[in-house]
N, CA, C and O of each residue as an XYZ file, in Angstrom:
688
protein
N      61.926    128.334     70.796
C      60.623    127.779     71.096
C      59.558    129.276     71.403
O      59.704    130.172     72.234
N      58.359    129.046     70.229
C      57.747    130.532     70.938
C      56.854    130.121     72.122
O      56.323    131.017     72.777
N      56.681    129.023     72.398
C      55.709    128.532     73.603
C      56.142    128.483     75.341
O      57.283    128.050     75.502
N      55.724    128.696     76.082
C      56.586    128.758     77.272
C      56.285    126.801     77.703
O      55.458    125.907     77.527
N      57.655    127.069     78.362
C      57.311    125.162     78.635
C      57.843    125.595     80.578
O      58.737    126.216     81.152
N      56.693    124.840     80.913
C      57.024    124.612     82.247
C      56.710    123.362     82.776
O      55.592    122.852     82.694
N      58.071    122.659     83.535
C      58.148    121.445     84.283
C      57.123    121.054     85.356
O      57.009    121.697     86.400
N      56.322    119.890     85.037
C      55.923    119.774     86.348
C      56.037    117.844     86.874
O      55.945    116.851     86.153
N      56.249    117.940     88.279
C      56.145    116.278     88.828
C      55.349    116.297     89.624
O      55.359    116.916     90.688
N      54.325    115.408     89.067
C      53.584    115.237     89.756
C      53.251    113.603     90.476
O      52.454    112.832     89.942
N      53.823    113.346     91.441
C      53.941    111.796     91.750
C      52.707    110.882     92.115
O      52.641    109.862     92.801
N      51.780    111.577     91.440
C      50.551    110.517     91.323
C      50.566    110.239     89.951
O      49.644    109.543     89.525
N      51.485    110.668     89.111
C      51.693    110.567     87.735
C      53.333    110.280     87.255
O      54.399    110.093     87.841
N      52.976    110.344     86.165
C      54.790    110.061     85.386
C      55.645    110.838     85.750
O      55.437    111.949     86.240
N      56.788    110.282     85.528
C      57.809    111.363     86.258
C      57.696    112.644     85.745
O      56.643    112.657     85.108
N      58.393    114.052     85.673
C      58.397    115.401     84.921
C      58.056    114.870     83.615
O      58.537    113.878     83.065
N      56.856    115.936     83.048
C      56.681    116.071     81.870
C      56.973    117.566     81.237
O      57.568    118.293     82.032
N      56.703    118.104     80.098
C      56.983    119.369     79.724
C      55.210    119.922     79.342
O      54.560    119.222     78.565
N      54.877    120.578     79.660
C      53.565    121.210     79.377
C      53.985    122.296     78.242
O      55.155    122.677     78.186
N      53.211    122.682     77.529
C      53.162    123.587     76.705
C      52.255    124.803     77.182
O      51.079    124.621     76.867
N      52.430    125.697     77.687
C      51.673    126.945     77.623
C      51.139    127.962     76.283
O      51.781    128.999     76.121
N      50.209    127.731     75.518
C      49.250    128.109     74.679
C      48.934    129.481     74.365
O      47.867    130.022     74.079
N      50.573    130.089     74.534
C      50.481    131.931     74.434
C      50.621    131.935     73.202
O      49.546    132.161     72.646
N      51.323    131.812     72.623
C      51.485    132.268     71.113
C      51.516    131.620     69.911
O      51.509    132.194     68.822
N      51.560    130.054     70.137
C      50.758    129.422     69.044
C      49.264    128.969     69.335
O      48.740    129.019     70.448
N      48.874    128.679     68.587
C      47.360    127.791     68.643
C      47.724    126.325     67.997
O      48.510    125.895     67.153
N      46.499    125.692     69.050
C      46.529    124.072     68.190
C      45.147    124.223     67.429
O      44.355    125.163     67.362
N      45.150    123.001     66.901
C      44.227    122.452     65.825
C      42.917    122.829     66.801
O      42.995    122.894     68.028
N      41.628    123.080     65.978
C      40.572    123.488     66.664
C      39.575    121.789     66.455
O      39.014    121.562     65.382
N      39.536    121.204     67.129
C      39.023    119.869     67.112
C      37.664    119.892     66.034
O      37.231    119.072     65.225
N      37.053    121.833     66.636
C      35.369    121.209     66.436
C      35.222    121.708     64.629
O      34.362    121.380     63.811
N      36.243    122.466     64.495
C      35.972    122.739     62.850
C      36.624    121.635     62.155
O      36.087    121.149     61.160
N      38.014    121.090     62.706
C      38.706    120.310     61.782
C      38.287    118.771     61.657
O      38.635    118.071     60.706
N      37.481    118.311     62.750
C      36.723    117.359     62.478
C      35.267    116.829     62.822
O      34.852    115.858     63.455
N      34.642    117.919     62.110
C      33.510    117.744     62.719
C      32.191    117.176     62.598
O      31.172    117.704     63.044
N      32.255    115.911     61.883
C      31.360    114.679     62.270
C      31.887    113.827     63.571
O      31.240    113.084     64.310
N      33.246    114.174     63.604
C      33.919    113.469     65.355
C      33.205    114.270     66.033
O      32.063    113.927     66.341
N      33.637    115.319     66.357
C      33.078    116.457     67.058
C      31.250    116.329     67.504
O      30.834    116.251     68.660
N      30.526    116.335     66.451
C      29.315    116.193     66.410
C      28.604    114.976     67.437
O      27.686    114.963     68.257
N      29.752    113.800     66.796
C      29.203    112.202     67.231
C      29.520    112.266     68.878
O      28.736    111.545     69.496
N      30.407    112.905     69.660
C      30.693    113.102     71.152
C      29.294    114.089     71.242
O      28.483    113.846     72.136
N      29.144    114.753     70.673
C      28.087    115.582     71.563
C      26.894    114.492     71.301
O      26.301    114.139     72.320
N      26.555    114.031     70.316
C      25.307    112.910     70.555
C      25.510    111.806     71.603
O      24.561    111.355     72.245
N      26.960    111.320     71.780
C      26.850    110.448     72.890
C      27.396    110.972     74.240
O      27.843    110.354     75.206
N      27.213    112.408     74.000
C      27.178    113.052     75.605
C      25.958    113.291     75.550
O      25.572    113.006     76.684
N      24.969    113.678     74.888
C      23.755    114.253     75.068
C      22.840    112.715     75.392
O      21.754    112.815     75.963
N      23.287    111.538     75.048
C      22.297    110.074     75.258
C      22.947    109.758     76.478
O      22.263    109.290     77.389
N      24.272    109.957     76.651
C      24.706    109.503     78.143
C      24.231    109.922     79.320
O      24.275    109.220     80.330
N      23.538    111.581     79.270
C      22.971    112.255     79.724
C      21.154    111.593     80.077
O      20.418    111.584     81.063
N      21.087    111.272     79.125
C      19.237    111.109     79.730
C      19.200    110.040     80.346
O      19.694    108.915     80.281
N      18.141    110.924     81.290
C      17.651    109.901     82.516
C      18.561    109.600     83.974
O      18.260    109.110     85.062
N      19.838    110.168     83.382
C      20.481    110.909     84.783
C      19.727    111.909     85.230
O      19.004    112.562     84.479
N      19.838    112.138     86.612
C      20.210    113.522     87.637
C      21.037    114.249     86.617
O      21.877    113.625     85.969
N      20.812    115.767     86.406
C      21.783    116.878     86.224
C      22.930    116.890     87.052
O      24.093    116.753     86.673
N      22.457    117.094     88.412
C      23.362    117.156     89.435
C      24.517    116.206     89.554
O      25.682    116.598     89.615
N      24.210    115.125     89.581
C      24.617    113.433     89.367
C      25.736    114.249     87.797
O      26.933    114.496     87.650
N      24.807    114.367     87.151
C      26.607    114.252     85.717
C      27.228    115.386     86.166
O      28.448    115.230     86.215
N      26.837    116.517     86.529
C      27.861    117.674     86.965
C      28.930    116.885     88.137
O      30.096    117.276     88.100
N      28.789    116.443     88.555
C      29.712    116.260     89.812
C      30.528    114.409     89.201
O      31.566    113.918     89.645
N      30.059    114.101     88.653
C      30.726    113.042     87.680
C      31.799    113.740     86.886
O      33.011    113.538     86.947
N      31.063    114.702     86.037
C      31.982    115.137     85.175
C      33.335    116.528     86.288
O      34.523    116.756     86.058
N      32.709    116.930     87.045
C      34.027    117.429     87.953
C      35.161    116.285     88.383
O      36.355    116.404     88.107
N      34.690    115.357     88.978
C      35.544    114.779     89.137
C      36.495    113.860     88.240
O      37.442    113.221     88.698
N      36.343    113.869     87.710
C      36.878    113.171     86.272
C      37.787    114.084     85.799
O      38.944    113.837     85.456
N      37.266    115.077     85.793
C      37.993    116.642     84.760
C      38.891    116.645     86.101
O      39.994    116.973     85.665
N      39.009    116.483     87.326
C      40.036    116.672     88.602
C      40.641    115.977     88.070
O      41.395    116.449     87.218
N      40.627    114.204     88.335
C      41.396    113.341     88.009
C      42.608    113.475     86.762
O      43.823    113.284     86.800
N      41.697    113.888     85.668
C      42.675    113.789     84.075
C      42.802    115.162     84.508
O      41.995    115.753     83.791
N      43.364    116.037     85.290
C      43.597    117.534     85.355
C      43.085    118.339     84.196
O      43.976    118.852     83.519
N      42.169    118.508     83.915
C      41.569    119.102     82.838
C      40.820    120.399     83.407
O      39.672    120.353     83.848
N      41.719    121.738     83.339
C      41.123    122.281     84.035
C      39.946    123.204     82.912
O      38.937    123.771     83.332
N      40.262    123.179     81.851
C      39.086    123.710     80.357
C      37.841    123.158     81.108
O      37.077    123.963     81.641
N      37.549    121.532     81.188
C      36.343    121.310     81.420
C      36.129    121.337     82.986
O      34.983    121.266     83.430
N      36.968    121.414     83.634
C      36.662    121.535     85.686
C      35.804    123.086     85.622
O      34.801    123.342     86.288
N      36.442    123.965     84.704
C      36.213    125.181     85.251
C      34.264    125.078     84.491
O      33.239    125.430     85.075
N      34.405    124.419     82.931
C      33.465    124.314     82.707
C      32.305    124.101     83.491
O      31.272    124.768     83.541
N      32.672    122.942     84.168
C      31.202    121.804     84.705
C      31.083    122.193     86.011
O      30.190    121.629     86.644
N      31.932    123.235     86.743
C      31.789    123.992     87.751
C      30.963    125.099     87.669
O      30.060    125.326     88.474
N      31.307    125.943     86.516
C      30.467    126.700     86.122
C      29.075    126.826     86.022
O      28.224    127.653     86.350
N      29.139    125.278     85.225
C      27.551    124.571     84.980
C      27.144    124.190     86.334
O      25.917    124.274     86.365
N      27.511    123.885     87.244
C      26.958    123.473     88.637
C      26.269    124.145     89.196
O      25.095    123.884     89.456
N      26.961    125.308     89.540
C      26.792    126.495     90.145
C      25.570    127.080     89.698
O      24.735    127.435     90.530
N      25.346    127.240     88.298
C      24.080    127.660     87.261
C      22.961    127.005     87.838
O      21.992    127.653     88.235
N      23.035    125.494     87.931
C      22.292    124.813     88.748
C      21.791    124.517     89.992
O      21.133    123.540     90.348
N      22.173    125.464     90.611
C      22.610    125.526     91.576
C      23.142    124.727     93.031
O      22.700    124.709     94.180
N      23.677    124.435     92.723
C      24.986    123.761     93.353
C      25.683    124.182     94.041
O      26.331    125.192     93.766
N      25.792    123.461     95.316
C      26.950    124.752     96.982
C      28.207    124.659     96.570
O      28.574    123.582     96.101
N      28.802    125.373     96.627
C      30.133    125.483     96.870
C      31.110    124.661     97.746
O      32.283    124.353     97.534
N      30.124    124.340     99.005
C      30.988    123.359     99.893
C      31.600    122.108     99.044
O      32.729    121.630     98.937
N      30.285    121.794     98.474
C      29.958    120.440     97.381
C      30.678    120.451     96.199
O      30.966    119.386     95.652
N      30.941    121.312     95.825
C      31.745    121.713     94.618
C      33.195    121.576     95.143
O      33.937    120.799     94.543
N      33.685    122.294     96.258
C      34.911    122.227     97.107
C      35.386    120.922     97.154
O      36.582    120.695     96.971
N      34.359    119.791     97.440
C      34.325    118.572     98.176
C      34.552    117.171     97.393
O      34.919    116.091     97.858
N      34.276    117.464     96.277
C      34.141    116.909     94.768
C      35.850    115.596     94.791
O      35.963    114.395     94.545
N      37.012    116.859     95.288
C      38.073    116.320     94.846
C      38.730    115.311     96.051
O      39.759    114.639     96.123
N      37.742    115.532     96.829
C      38.428    114.792     97.988
C      37.269    113.738     98.283
O      37.480    113.004     99.249
N      36.420    113.610     97.788
C      34.637    112.645     98.255
C      34.833    111.826     99.167
O      34.213    112.016    100.214
N      35.567    110.893     99.090
C      36.017    109.769     99.837
C      35.959    109.948    101.420
O      35.325    109.284    102.241
N      37.155    111.488    101.690
C      37.200    111.781    103.020
C      35.906    112.678    103.666
O      35.699    112.820    104.871
N      35.162    113.193    102.664
C      33.902    114.056    102.776
C      32.495    113.025    102.384
O      31.660    113.471    101.597
N      32.336    111.791    102.925
C      31.230    111.222    102.296
C      30.078    111.587    102.703
O      28.996    111.084    102.401
N      30.394    112.931    103.759
C      28.324    113.095    104.239
C      28.103    114.188    103.294
O      27.025    113.950    102.749
N      28.491    115.030    102.937
C      28.407    115.786    101.883
C      27.445    115.190    100.572
O      26.609    115.835     99.940
N      27.902    113.533    100.346
C      27.259    113.353     98.588
C      26.121    112.441     99.433
O      25.939    112.420    100.651
N      25.667    111.960     98.751
C      24.270    110.693     98.875
C      24.909    109.730     98.686
O      25.669    109.659     97.721
N      24.761    108.758     99.550
C      25.240    107.325     98.532
C      25.382    106.493     97.181
O      26.288    105.824     96.685
N      23.952    106.866     96.770
C      23.978    106.857     95.445
C      25.135    108.210     94.243
O      26.017    108.018     93.406
N      24.586    109.246     94.705
C      26.520    109.893     94.446
C      27.888    109.301     94.900
O      28.804    109.365     94.081
N      28.078    108.854     95.853
C      29.639    108.554     95.978
C      29.534    107.315     95.707
O      30.690    106.901     95.798
N      28.368    105.811     95.218
C      28.440    105.344     93.906
C      28.899    105.658     92.614
O      29.479    104.907     91.830
N      28.611    106.741     92.476
C      28.743    107.347     91.216
C      30.495    107.783     90.753
O      31.209    107.671     89.756
N      30.623    108.387     92.320
C      32.278    109.113     92.158
C      33.209    108.199     92.256
O      34.363    108.537     91.997
N      32.861    106.525     92.742
C      33.480    105.438     93.022
C      33.938    104.861     91.460
O      35.048    104.620     90.984
N      32.614    104.763     90.926
C      32.723    104.325     89.540
C      33.444    105.314     88.818
O      34.088    104.913     87.849
N      33.474    106.899     89.177
C      33.917    107.655     88.058
C      35.566    107.291     88.630
O      36.561    106.900     88.018
N      35.436    107.471     89.432
C      37.528    107.251     89.821
C      37.714    105.939     89.599
O      38.758    105.742     90.221
N      37.344    104.730     89.047
C      37.569    103.265     88.618
C      37.494    103.261     87.053
O      37.760    102.180     86.527
N      37.227    104.126     86.372
C      37.078    104.439     84.849
C      37.526    104.991     84.376
O      37.790    104.869     83.180
N      37.932    106.172     85.343
C      39.134    107.308     84.842
C      40.479    106.449     85.037
O      41.355    106.385     84.174
N      40.530    105.821     86.236
C      42.311    104.981     86.381
C      42.028    104.027     85.845
O      42.738    103.114     86.268
N      41.171    103.614     84.912
C      41.364    102.166     84.511
C      42.559    101.001     84.607
O      42.702     99.838     84.984
N      43.190    101.906     84.116
C      44.700    101.291     83.876
C      45.105    101.009     85.086
O      45.749     99.980     85.285
N      44.830    101.781     85.985
C      45.488    101.023     87.489
C      44.775     99.990     88.319
O      45.222     99.679     89.423
N      44.026     99.618     87.982
C      43.463     97.992     88.744
C      41.874     97.263     88.287
O      41.144     96.503     88.923
N      41.690     98.043     86.517
C      40.319     98.367     85.962
C      39.554     98.879     87.029
O      39.754     99.821     87.796
N      38.120     97.609     86.857
C      37.104     98.500     87.941
C      36.698     97.238     88.494
O      35.982     96.375     87.987
N      37.307     97.266     89.691
C      36.954     96.135     90.937
C      35.492     96.037     90.960
O      34.567     96.842     90.852
N      35.627     94.456     91.182
C      33.784     93.884     91.461
C      32.637     95.017     92.398
O      31.466     95.366     92.243
N      33.908     95.370     93.572
C      32.825     96.185     94.745
C      32.462     97.425     94.117
O      31.270     97.732     94.102
N      33.115     98.001     93.719
C      33.009     99.373     92.873
C      31.960     98.835     92.008
O      30.878     98.716     92.583
N      31.982     98.559     91.058
C      30.630     98.380     90.279
C      30.041     97.378     91.046
O      28.921     97.452     90.543
N      29.970     96.753     91.638
C      28.679     96.415     92.817
C      27.956     97.539     93.212
O      26.821     97.875     92.873
N      28.925     98.210     94.143
C      28.557     99.484     94.806
C      27.271    100.123     93.673
O      26.054    100.152     93.859
N      27.984    100.542     92.607
C      26.899    100.934     91.876
C      25.646    100.345     91.153
O      24.560    100.922     91.088
N      25.921     99.180     90.644
C      25.087     98.451     90.530
C      23.941     98.341     91.649
O      22.936     97.744     91.264
N      23.923     98.801     92.927
C      23.145     98.483     93.970
C      22.172     99.885     94.056
O      21.094     99.960     94.646
N      22.956    101.128     93.192
C      22.174    102.279     93.369
C      21.763    102.642     91.907
O      21.091    103.667     91.786
N      22.065    101.968     90.827
C      21.451    102.018     89.164
C      21.007    101.151     88.875
O      21.565    100.120     89.250
N      19.877    101.037     88.129
C      18.969    100.143     87.850
C      20.547     99.750     86.347
O      21.747    100.015     86.405
N      19.808     99.135     85.348
C      20.797     98.105     84.400
C      21.094     99.854     83.099
O      22.149    100.136     82.530
N      20.034    100.482     83.046
C      19.798    101.412     81.958
C      20.917    102.765     82.493
O      21.780    103.351     81.840
N      20.497    102.942     83.888
C      20.681    103.687     84.441
C      22.823    103.697     84.707
O      23.701    104.560     84.691
N      22.764    102.353     84.894
C      24.252    102.650     85.334
C      24.917    102.303     83.813
O      26.092    102.658     83.724
N      24.374    101.694     82.656
C      24.774    101.860     80.896
C      25.015    103.504     80.916
O      26.106    104.024     80.682
N      24.030    104.090     81.176
C      24.479    105.062     81.019
C      25.484    106.451     81.929
O      25.998    107.477     81.484
N      25.446    106.030     82.957
C      26.579    106.109     83.738
C      28.264    106.138     83.009
O      29.230    106.900     82.968
N      27.891    104.888     82.539
C      29.007    104.329     82.256
C      29.803    105.410     80.939
O      30.952    105.850     80.895
N      28.677    105.571     79.997
C      28.530    106.311     78.989
C      29.251    107.448     79.220
O      30.389    107.791     78.902
N      27.991    108.188     80.102
C      28.840    109.938     80.711
C      30.144    109.597     81.391
O      30.723    110.682     81.339
N      31.067    108.653     82.074
C      31.817    108.773     82.732
C      32.849    108.239     81.351
O      34.051    108.080     81.568
N      32.320    108.002     80.046
C      33.628    107.113     78.929
C      33.623    108.735     78.551
O      34.738    109.254     78.495
N      32.601    109.487     78.316
C      32.268    110.827     77.327
C      33.158    111.913     77.735
O      33.809    112.571     76.923
N      33.185    112.112     79.123
C      33.888    113.272     79.957
C      35.013    113.089     79.874
O      35.684    114.105     80.054
N      35.934    111.566     79.528
C      37.203    111.472     79.889
C      37.509    111.690     78.208
O      38.553    112.282     77.936
N      36.865    111.352     77.373
C      36.837    111.486     76.257
C      36.850    113.197     75.795
O      37.620    113.573     74.911
N      35.963    114.112     76.461
C      36.290    116.125     76.511
C      37.480    115.960     76.948
O      38.343    116.349     76.161
N      37.935    115.425     78.142
C      39.081    115.794     78.531
C      40.438    115.862     78.143
O      41.366    116.644     78.351
N      40.200    114.319     77.226
C      41.701    114.184     76.205
C      41.136    114.786     74.789
O      41.603    114.093     73.886
N      40.480    115.603     74.381
C      39.852    116.045     73.692
C      41.031    117.860     74.033
O      42.101    118.378     73.713
N      39.666    118.124     74.955
C      40.607    119.701     75.675
C      42.518    119.935     75.854
O      43.261    120.873     75.561
N      42.751    118.613     76.455
C      44.044    118.745     76.905
C      44.773    118.353     75.600
O      45.666    119.199     75.569
N      44.901    117.722     74.705
C      45.318    117.549     73.178
C      45.122    118.625     72.506
O      45.850    118.992     71.584
N      44.087    119.241     72.925
C      44.333    120.506     71.775
C      44.518    122.022     72.289
O      44.521    123.097     71.689
N      44.680    121.655     73.707
C      45.463    123.126     74.571
C      44.415    123.566     74.791
O      44.691    124.685     74.359
N      43.104    123.690     75.195
C      42.144    124.205     75.716
C      42.688    124.749     77.123
O      43.401    124.280     78.011
N      41.875    126.216     76.862
C      42.241    127.153     77.693
C      40.994    127.264     78.874
O      39.918    127.433     78.300
N      40.876    127.222     80.109
C      40.270    127.128     81.137
C      39.262    128.784     80.631
O      39.748    129.726     80.004
N      38.011    128.697     81.077
C      37.534    130.011     81.394
C      36.876    130.288     79.605
O      35.720    130.658     79.401
N      37.802    130.038     78.577
C      37.500    130.113     76.803
C      36.206    129.189     76.482
O      36.060    129.015     75.272
N      35.413    128.673     77.151
C      34.420    127.571     76.547
C      33.610    128.957     75.758
O      33.623    130.132     76.123
N      33.061    128.463     74.800
C      31.866    129.114     73.980
C      30.652    128.963     74.517
O      29.780    129.734     74.115
N      30.391    128.211     75.278
C      28.474    128.153     75.429
C      27.960    128.675     76.126
O      26.732    128.598     76.174
């Protein structure tokens, strides 16, 4: 085999799996191989962001990327957040936001809770309490955009993970 295999076993995920380190072979370039699909996801991403606070957008994208273990997207969005002036303290606390609520506004906490539920939808769906909390902080249009943003970052995470994108190699 030309790639390095690493065994992982995370109690929060499935039993031991094989992750391939993309050192000598490459997977398909999704943007070049499926350009219409790629542009459609970019369009969805742009539409989802419309009307949402850019800081909130980055926090949601960082949180979903943590949950999905997508280093490529996590690196991209923490870099973008830093460029936009986000503090290192808050960036470090996104992973443990529930234990560090004082770093985030009520609105951000509601968005992060919804991000957790939608990203982990197979665990328990989206509980009414989580949805109601978000609905209390976002009007219907904002809530629809927030949901679309969460769906979009989960799509980007899956594209990056499936195609073995490497953190730090984004070409933006």
